[in-house]
C-alpha positions as CSV (number, residue, x, y, z in Angstrom):
1,M,125.7,-103.2,116.6
2,P,129.2,-102.8,115.0
3,A,129.6,-103.7,111.4
4,E,130.8,-107.1,110.3
5,R,134.4,-106.9,109.0
6,I,134.8,-108.4,105.5
7,D,138.2,-110.2,105.8
8,G,140.0,-109.6,102.5
9,T,143.1,-111.4,103.8
10,A,141.2,-114.6,104.4
11,I,139.2,-114.4,101.2
12,A,142.3,-113.7,99.2
13,A,144.0,-116.7,100.8
14,A,141.1,-118.9,99.7
15,I,141.3,-117.6,96.1
16,R,145.1,-118.1,96.0
17,A,144.6,-121.7,97.3
18,E,142.1,-122.2,94.4
19,V,144.6,-120.8,92.0
20,A,147.3,-123.1,93.3
21,Q,145.0,-126.1,92.6
22,G,144.4,-124.9,89.1
23,V,148.1,-124.5,88.5
24,A,148.7,-128.1,89.8
25,A,146.0,-129.4,87.4
26,L,148.0,-128.0,84.5
27,A,151.2,-129.7,85.5
28,P,150.5,-133.1,83.9
29,R,150.1,-131.3,80.6
30,G,153.6,-129.7,81.0
31,V,152.1,-126.2,81.5
32,V,153.4,-123.9,84.1
33,P,151.6,-120.5,84.2
34,G,154.2,-117.8,83.7
35,L,153.8,-114.2,85.0
36,A,156.3,-111.5,83.9
37,V,156.3,-108.2,85.8
38,V,158.2,-105.3,84.3
39,L,159.4,-102.6,86.7
40,V,160.9,-99.5,85.3
41,G,162.9,-97.4,87.8
42,E,163.0,-97.7,91.6
43,D,159.8,-96.2,92.9
44,P,159.8,-97.5,96.5
45,A,156.1,-98.4,96.6
46,S,156.3,-100.1,93.2
47,T,159.3,-102.1,94.3
48,V,157.3,-103.4,97.3
49,Y,154.3,-104.2,95.1
50,V,156.4,-106.0,92.5
51,R,158.2,-108.1,95.1
52,A,154.8,-109.1,96.6
53,K,153.5,-110.1,93.2
54,E,156.5,-112.2,92.4
55,K,156.4,-114.0,95.8
56,A,152.7,-114.7,95.4
57,S,153.1,-116.2,92.0
58,V,155.9,-118.5,93.0
59,E,153.9,-119.6,96.1
60,A,151.0,-120.5,93.7
61,G,153.4,-122.7,91.7
62,M,153.7,-120.3,88.8
63,A,156.9,-119.2,87.0
64,G,157.1,-115.7,88.3
65,R,159.8,-113.4,87.0
66,T,160.5,-109.7,87.3
67,I,162.3,-107.7,84.7
68,R,163.9,-104.6,86.3
69,L,164.8,-101.8,84.0
70,P,166.5,-98.5,84.8
71,A,164.5,-95.2,85.0
72,T,166.4,-94.0,82.0
73,T,164.9,-96.8,79.8
74,S,163.5,-95.3,76.6
75,Q,160.0,-96.0,75.3
76,P,161.3,-97.9,72.2
77,D,163.5,-100.1,74.5
78,L,160.5,-100.8,76.8
79,L,158.3,-101.7,73.9
80,A,161.0,-104.1,72.6
81,V,161.0,-105.9,76.0
82,I,157.2,-106.2,75.8
83,D,157.5,-107.6,72.2
84,G,159.8,-110.2,73.5
85,L,157.4,-111.3,76.3
86,N,154.5,-111.3,73.8
87,A,156.4,-113.8,71.7
88,D,157.5,-116.0,74.6
89,P,155.2,-119.0,74.9
90,A,156.3,-119.6,78.5
91,V,154.9,-116.2,79.5
92,H,151.1,-116.2,79.9
93,G,150.7,-113.0,81.7
94,I,152.4,-109.6,81.4
95,L,152.1,-106.7,83.8
96,V,154.0,-103.4,83.5
97,Q,154.1,-101.8,86.9
98,M,152.7,-98.3,87.1
99,P,153.6,-95.4,87.4
100,L,156.1,-95.3,84.5
101,P,158.7,-92.5,84.1
102,N,157.2,-89.3,82.7
103,A,159.1,-89.8,79.4
104,I,157.2,-93.0,78.6
105,N,153.6,-93.0,77.3
106,A,151.8,-95.4,79.6
107,Q,148.9,-95.9,77.2
108,A,151.2,-96.9,74.3
109,V,152.9,-99.4,76.6
110,I,149.6,-100.9,77.7
111,A,148.3,-101.1,74.1
112,R,151.5,-103.0,73.1
113,I,150.8,-105.9,75.4
114,R,148.9,-108.8,73.7
115,P,145.3,-108.7,75.0
116,D,145.4,-112.4,75.8
117,K,148.4,-111.8,78.1
118,D,147.1,-108.5,79.6
119,V,146.4,-109.9,83.0
120,D,146.1,-106.4,84.4
121,G,143.0,-105.9,82.3
122,F,143.9,-102.5,81.0
123,H,144.3,-103.1,77.2
124,P,141.7,-101.3,75.1
125,V,140.4,-104.6,73.8
126,N,139.8,-106.0,77.4
127,A,138.4,-102.6,78.5
128,G,136.1,-102.6,75.6
129,K,134.9,-106.2,76.2
130,L,134.1,-105.3,79.8
131,F,132.1,-102.2,78.8
132,I,130.0,-104.0,76.2
133,G,129.3,-106.9,78.5
134,E,131.5,-109.6,77.0
135,T,132.9,-112.0,79.6
136,D,135.9,-113.5,77.9
137,G,138.3,-110.6,78.5
138,F,140.5,-109.9,81.5
139,V,139.0,-107.6,84.2
140,P,141.2,-105.1,86.2
141,C,142.3,-106.9,89.3
142,T,141.1,-104.4,92.0
143,P,137.5,-104.1,90.7
144,A,137.4,-107.9,90.2
145,G,138.5,-108.3,93.8
146,V,135.8,-106.1,95.0
147,V,133.2,-108.2,93.3
148,E,134.6,-111.3,94.9
149,L,134.5,-109.7,98.3
150,L,130.8,-108.9,97.8
151,K,130.0,-112.4,96.5
152,R,132.0,-114.3,99.2
153,S,130.7,-112.1,102.0
154,G,127.1,-112.9,101.0
155,T,126.3,-109.4,99.8
156,E,123.5,-109.4,97.2
157,T,124.1,-107.0,94.3
158,R,121.1,-107.8,92.2
159,G,118.8,-104.8,92.3
160,A,121.0,-103.1,94.9
161,D,121.6,-99.3,94.8
162,V,125.4,-99.0,94.5
163,V,127.4,-95.8,94.7
164,V,130.9,-95.9,93.4
165,V,132.9,-92.9,94.6
166,G,135.7,-92.3,92.0
167,R,135.8,-92.5,88.2
168,S,139.4,-93.6,87.5
169,T,140.0,-96.0,84.7
170,I,141.8,-98.3,87.1
171,V,138.9,-98.7,89.6
172,G,135.9,-96.5,89.4
173,R,134.8,-97.0,85.7
174,P,135.5,-100.7,85.4
175,M,133.9,-101.2,88.9
176,A,130.7,-99.6,87.6
177,A,130.8,-101.8,84.5
178,L,131.2,-105.0,86.5
179,L,128.4,-104.2,88.8
180,L,126.1,-103.5,85.8
181,R,126.8,-106.9,84.2
182,Q,124.1,-109.5,84.2
183,G,124.5,-112.3,86.7
184,E,126.0,-113.0,90.1
185,G,128.0,-110.0,91.4
186,G,126.2,-107.7,89.0
187,D,122.7,-106.5,88.1
188,A,123.0,-103.5,90.3
189,T,121.8,-99.9,89.8
190,V,125.0,-97.9,89.8
191,T,125.8,-94.3,90.4
192,V,129.3,-93.0,89.8
193,C,130.3,-90.0,91.9
194,H,133.5,-87.9,91.4
195,S,135.1,-84.6,92.2
196,R,132.4,-82.6,90.4
197,T,129.5,-84.4,92.0
198,R,127.1,-82.0,93.7
199,D,126.1,-83.1,97.3
200,L,128.2,-86.3,97.5
201,A,126.6,-87.1,100.8
202,A,123.1,-87.2,99.4
203,H,124.2,-89.8,96.8
204,V,126.1,-91.9,99.3
205,R,123.3,-91.8,101.9
206,R,120.8,-93.7,99.6
207,A,123.3,-96.5,98.7
208,D,122.9,-100.1,99.8
209,I,126.5,-100.6,98.8
210,V,129.3,-98.0,98.8
211,V,132.6,-98.5,97.0
212,A,135.0,-95.8,97.9
213,A,137.9,-95.2,95.5
214,I,138.3,-91.4,95.6
215,G,141.9,-91.2,96.8
216,R,141.1,-88.9,99.8
217,P,141.8,-90.0,103.3
218,E,138.7,-90.8,105.4
219,A,136.5,-88.7,103.0
220,I,133.4,-91.0,103.5
221,T,132.1,-90.7,107.1
222,G,129.5,-92.6,109.0
223,D,127.0,-89.7,108.9
224,M,127.0,-90.0,105.1
225,L,125.9,-93.7,105.2
226,K,122.5,-95.4,105.2
227,P,122.1,-97.6,108.2
228,G,122.9,-101.2,107.2
229,A,124.9,-100.3,104.1
230,V,127.8,-102.4,102.9
231,V,131.0,-100.4,102.6
232,I,134.0,-101.4,100.4
233,D,137.0,-99.2,101.0
234,V,139.4,-99.3,98.1
235,G,141.5,-96.4,99.3
236,I,145.0,-96.6,100.9
237,N,146.5,-93.4,102.2
238,R,149.3,-92.7,104.6
239,I,148.6,-90.0,107.1
240,A,150.6,-88.5,110.0
241,D,150.1,-90.1,113.4
242,P,152.6,-89.0,116.1
243,G,151.3,-91.8,118.3
244,T,152.8,-94.5,116.1
245,R,156.4,-95.8,115.9
246,T,156.8,-94.5,112.3
247,G,154.8,-91.3,112.9
248,T,152.3,-92.4,110.2
249,R,149.5,-94.9,109.7
250,L,147.5,-96.3,106.8
251,V,143.9,-95.3,106.4
252,G,141.3,-95.8,103.7
253,D,139.0,-93.4,101.9
254,V,136.4,-94.2,104.6
255,H,136.5,-93.0,108.2
256,F,136.4,-96.6,109.6
257,A,135.3,-96.0,113.2
258,S,132.3,-93.8,112.3
259,A,131.3,-95.9,109.3
260,A,131.6,-99.2,111.2
261,A,129.0,-97.9,113.7
262,V,126.4,-97.5,111.0
263,A,127.2,-100.1,108.3
264,A,126.2,-103.7,108.2
265,K,129.5,-104.8,106.7
266,I,132.8,-103.0,106.0
267,T,136.3,-103.7,104.7
268,P,139.2,-102.6,106.9
269,V,142.4,-100.9,105.6
270,P,144.7,-102.6,105.5
271,G,143.4,-106.2,105.2
272,G,140.4,-105.5,103.0
273,V,140.6,-104.9,99.3
274,G,144.4,-104.8,99.1
275,P,145.1,-108.5,99.3
276,M,142.5,-109.2,96.7
277,T,144.3,-107.3,94.0
278,I,147.2,-109.8,93.9
279,A,144.8,-112.8,94.3
280,M,142.9,-111.7,91.2
281,L,146.1,-111.1,89.3
282,L,147.0,-114.7,90.0
283,A,143.5,-115.8,88.9
284,N,143.9,-113.9,85.7
285,T,147.3,-115.5,85.0
286,L,145.9,-118.9,85.5
287,K,143.0,-118.2,83.2
288,A,145.5,-117.0,80.5
289,A,147.6,-120.2,80.9
290,E,144.5,-122.4,80.7
291,R,143.4,-120.6,77.5
292,A,146.8,-120.9,76.0
293,A,146.9,-124.6,76.8
294,G,143.5,-125.1,75.3
295,A,144.5,-123.4,72.1
296,A,147.8,-125.4,71.8
């Protein structure tokens, strides 16, 4: 029996509708959640992502704005822009689109954002809160989206054997920390695999839930999975395909056809994890605005 598809597009739409309701609830208090996205340079993929984030924030009733800076922007000038946004009470969430030009230290930029406005969840304070189990920080949007996919698809994580393939600070490591947290969407037994893992297939084959975020096209195949596993594919890779109009197509880190023949549930690419990232960014921005309104 083929796997059930976990529809990230539909789940993300439901979350965005919930966010819009939250935004509307703040309106009588004169609060409009403000999201500022900073884009340095003209990386094509980043430009597309930023445009989508701005559009989504406006559709949710937020004050979305994008600050576009040339690729020649110096680190002191970028930090000065962030300082201005930190001081602006109308801005509740700040996101600096990655990657940055090589001349700019990305970690220094992330650390400059106020933790209470760090809706990307990458500031050391928010990362530290996640790893020690505190729940009042902001969580990186993609791992948070994966947890929502699991919860809203009826996938039980308590006591589950989960293998996360990939150890990046953007997905793999925070993903593991989230799945280890106590409560709904957590309480899992987590193994993190990476490029130095011996016999990756053996680890994946015992997992009840597989989260693939390795950055290699179709690296996880159906013969590596335990029958009935739940597969969350975080990867997005463009590969050559002469049969398409563009000559390329998007695939995940999982070989979908072979995995879908074995798994109980699986996310497609596109239409799985991708839409959830923006939805969780909006949810984090709403949370930041609610906290600011409560503190005012």
